[in-house]
C-alpha positions in Angstrom: -14.9 36.9 -38.0 -17.4 38.0 -35.9 -17.0 36.7 -32.3 -20.6 37.2 -31.1 -22.2 33.8 -30.5 -25.4 35.1 -32.1 -23.6 36.3 -35.5 -21.5 33.4 -35.5 -24.8 30.9 -35.3 -26.8 32.8 -38.0 -23.9 32.8 -40.1 -23.1 29.0 -40.1 -26.4 28.1 -39.9 -27.0 30.3 -43.6 -23.9 28.5 -44.7 -25.6 25.1 -44.1 -28.5 26.5 -46.1 -26.4 27.5 -48.9 -27.4 24.5 -51.1 -31.1 25.6 -51.3 -30.1 28.9 -52.6 -27.8 27.6 -55.1 -30.5 25.4 -56.7 -33.2 28.0 -56.5 -31.0 30.0 -58.6 -29.8 27.5 -60.9 -26.4 27.9 -60.4 -25.7 24.2 -59.6 -27.9 23.2 -63.0 -30.6 20.7 -63.0 -33.8 20.7 -61.7 -34.7 20.2 -57.9 -36.7 16.6 -58.7 -33.6 15.4 -60.5 -31.3 16.7 -57.9 -33.8 14.7 -55.2 -34.1 11.5 -57.3 -31.0 11.0 -59.1 -27.8 12.8 -57.3 -29.2 13.8 -54.0 -26.9 11.5 -51.8 -23.8 12.6 -53.5 -24.6 16.4 -54.1 -25.9 16.6 -50.4 -22.7 14.9 -48.9 -20.6 16.9 -51.1 -22.4 20.2 -50.2 -22.2 19.4 -46.4 -18.3 18.4 -46.7 -17.6 21.7 -48.3 -20.1 23.9 -45.6 -18.1 22.1 -42.8 -14.6 22.9 -44.4 -15.7 26.8 -44.8 -16.8 26.8 -41.2 -13.3 25.0 -39.9 -11.3 27.3 -42.3 -13.1 30.6 -40.9 -13.6 29.3 -37.3 -10.5 27.7 -35.7 -10.8 29.5 -32.4 -13.0 29.1 -29.4 -16.2 30.0 -31.8 -15.6 26.5 -33.7 -18.0 24.5 -31.6 -20.7 27.0 -31.8 -20.2 27.1 -35.7 -19.9 23.7 -36.4 -23.3 22.7 -34.7 -25.0 25.8 -36.5 -23.4 24.7 -39.7 -24.7 21.1 -39.1 -28.0 22.3 -38.1 -28.3 24.3 -41.2 -27.2 21.1 -43.6 -29.9 19.3 -41.4 -32.8 21.8 -42.3 -31.4 22.1 -46.2 -31.9 18.1 -46.3 -35.3 18.3 -45.2 -36.3 21.2 -47.2 -35.0 19.2 -50.1 -36.9 16.1 -49.4 -40.3 18.2 -48.5 -39.7 20.0 -51.9 -39.9 16.7 -53.9 -42.4 14.3 -55.4 -41.4 11.5 -52.9 -44.1 9.9 -50.7 -42.3 10.7 -47.6 -42.1 14.5 -48.0 -43.9 14.9 -44.7 -40.4 13.6 -43.1 -39.0 16.5 -44.8 -41.1 18.9 -43.0 -40.4 17.1 -39.5 -36.5 17.3 -40.2 -36.7 21.2 -40.8 -38.9 21.5 -38.1 -36.4 19.7 -35.7 -33.3 21.3 -37.0 -34.7 24.8 -36.8 -36.2 24.5 -33.4 -32.4 23.3 -31.9 -30.8 26.1 -33.8 -33.1 29.0 -32.7 -33.0 27.5 -29.0 -29.2 28.9 -29.0 -29.8 32.0 -31.1 -32.9 33.2 -29.5 -30.6 32.6 -26.1 -27.7 34.7 -27.5 -29.9 37.5 -28.7 -32.0 37.9 -25.5 -30.7 36.2 -22.7 -26.6 36.1 -23.3 -25.7 36.1 -19.5 -27.0 32.3 -19.5 -25.7 31.2 -22.7 -23.7 28.0 -22.8 -23.0 25.7 -25.9 -25.7 23.2 -24.2 -28.4 26.1 -25.5 -28.9 24.1 -28.7 -30.2 21.4 -26.5 -28.6 18.7 -28.9 -27.8 16.8 -26.0 -30.7 17.1 -23.9 -31.3 13.9 -22.6 -30.7 10.2 -23.2 -34.7 10.0 -23.2 -35.1 12.7 -25.5 -32.7 10.9 -28.0 -34.4 7.3 -27.4 -38.0 9.0 -28.3 -36.5 11.1 -31.4 -35.2 7.6 -32.9 -38.4 5.7 -32.1 -40.7 8.1 -33.9 -37.9 7.6 -36.8 -38.5 3.9 -36.7 -42.0 3.8 -36.1 -42.5 6.4 -39.5 -39.9 4.1 -41.7 -41.8 0.9 -40.4 -45.1 2.0 -41.3 -44.0 3.9 -44.3 -42.3 0.5 -45.6 -45.1 -1.5 -44.9 -47.7 0.6 -46.6 -49.7 1.2 -43.7 -53.0 3.1 -44.4 -53.1 6.8 -42.9 -49.3 7.3 -43.3 -49.5 8.8 -46.9 -48.6 12.4 -45.4 -51.8 13.9 -46.1 -54.0 16.6 -44.1 -53.3 14.8 -41.0 -49.4 15.5 -41.7 -50.5 19.2 -42.7 -52.7 19.5 -39.2 -49.2 18.5 -37.3 -47.3 21.1 -39.0 -49.4 23.7 -38.0 -49.4 22.2 -34.3 -45.4 22.3 -34.4 -45.3 25.6 -35.7 -47.9 27.2 -33.0 -45.7 25.4 -30.3 -42.4 26.7 -31.7 -44.0 30.3 -31.7 -45.2 29.9 -28.3 -41.7 29.0 -27.2 -40.3 31.7 -28.8 -42.5 34.6 -27.8 -41.9 33.3 -24.0 -38.1 33.4 -24.5 -37.9 36.5 -26.1 -40.9 37.8 -23.6 -38.9 36.7 -20.7 -35.6 37.8 -21.9 -33.0 37.5 -19.3 -35.7 36.1 -16.7 -35.8 32.9 -19.0 -33.2 29.7 -18.5 -33.4 26.3 -20.0 -32.6 24.8 -16.2 -34.7 25.3 -13.1 -32.9 27.9 -11.0 -33.1 27.2 -7.4 -31.4 30.6 -6.4 -32.7 34.0 -6.9 -30.4 36.4 -9.0 -30.5 39.8 -7.9 -31.7 40.8 -11.4 -34.3 38.2 -11.6 -37.9 39.4 -12.0 -41.4 38.0 -12.4 -42.6 38.2 -15.6 -46.5 38.5 -16.0 -46.8 40.6 -19.5 -47.4 39.2 -23.0 -47.8 35.7 -23.6 -47.0 35.2 -19.7 -50.4 37.4 -19.2 -52.5 34.4 -20.7 -50.6 31.4 -19.3 -47.8 30.9 -16.4 -45.6 28.4 -18.6 -45.9 29.4 -22.5 -42.5 27.8 -23.0 -43.6 24.5 -21.8 -46.7 24.5 -23.5 -45.2 25.5 -26.8 -42.6 22.5 -26.3 -45.5 20.2 -25.5 -47.3 21.4 -28.5 -44.2 21.1 -30.6 -43.5 17.3 -29.3 -46.9 16.3 -30.1 -47.2 18.2 -33.3 -44.2 16.3 -34.6 -46.0 12.9 -34.1 -49.0 14.0 -35.8 -47.0 15.3 -38.7 -45.3 11.9 -38.9 -49.0 10.1 -38.6 -47.2 8.1 -35.9 -50.1 6.7 -33.6 -48.0 4.8 -31.1 -45.4 7.6 -30.6 -48.3 10.0 -30.8 -49.8 8.5 -27.3 -46.4 7.7 -25.8 -44.9 11.3 -26.7 -48.2 12.7 -25.3 -48.2 10.8 -22.0 -44.6 11.0 -21.4 -44.3 14.7 -22.5 -47.1 15.8 -20.0 -45.9 13.9 -17.1 -42.6 15.7 -17.6 -43.9 18.8 -17.6 -46.2 18.3 -14.8 -43.2 17.4 -12.6 -40.9 20.2 -14.3 -43.7 22.9 -13.6 -44.2 21.9 -9.6 -40.5 22.1 -9.4 -40.1 25.5 -10.6 -43.1 26.9 -9.0 -41.7 25.6 -5.7 -38.6 28.0 -6.6 -40.8 30.8 -7.9 -43.1 30.5 -5.0 -39.9 31.1 -2.6 -38.2 33.7 -4.9 -41.6 36.1 -5.3 -43.7 35.0 -2.4 -47.4 36.7 -2.7 -46.8 38.2 -5.8 -46.4 34.5 -7.5 -49.3 33.6 -5.5 -51.8 36.2 -6.8 -50.1 35.2 -10.2 -51.2 31.7 -9.9 -55.0 32.7 -9.0 -55.5 34.7 -12.2 -53.0 32.8 -14.9 -53.6 29.2 -15.6 -50.2 27.0 -16.3 -51.3 26.5 -19.8 -51.3 22.9 -20.1 -54.3 20.4 -19.3 -54.9 19.0 -16.1 -51.9 20.6 -14.5 -52.0 23.0 -12.0 -48.6 23.3 -10.5 -47.6 23.9 -6.9 -50.6 25.5 -5.4 -50.6 26.4 -1.7 -53.7 26.7 0.3 -52.5 29.8 2.4 -50.9 32.9 1.3 -47.1 33.2 2.0 -45.7 35.5 4.4 -43.3 38.3 2.8 -40.0 38.0 4.2 -38.7 41.6 5.3 
């Protein structure tokens, strides 16, 4: 079996997606809507158990932690796809689940492809932070409560479609940033300059200094528009903006130390990309260190 992390991740994410293709081809019989309404709990749990067992059988070595995470995210994406293609009124929650699963899987996969030296199991960002998990659960609770109470505007209409568009735009921006920066991208702020670390100013970085943060900000806000969560939308926007403001300032202090005048000039010509966030700006040019 492949021991390449990217191949292992892709293979097992595909295993998790297997039920979609089985039902689309009619191999399991029945229709998609009948599967959703009558048998989805039993069928999905069975498919998930089979996928996990398959993964466990094939990957009993050091690749298993990677494989099981990719498989679980593939199964999660499958669940979202099935919900979003059903006739239930909360189909937009299926869109959200798909976006959530793909985001976490693609973070690892893109890192494995374009920056393998910095690849770790935490690149899936599943254990990003306690605050991240609390925010996610809060959004699920708000959506569930508003849906059960029949709150006007929570009917997954054009607002959800707009949210999906914002989320996909953010996802695209973030992955473009990861691909463009390649080995210069890292999920964690670096305080020690590597010998091969270069300042990337081309591609998407020619339009904004922090496209990965812009992408994640749009993704975060877009998910709450998608779910029609007014409370979490306000909270996510404020908290995300505060987080990225601090993160950008911290990162730019390091970048100014790494690249000196080169980064100062870059700051003058290219904005951060996020509203009302200027980054760590200095008043005078840094002297080059011989």
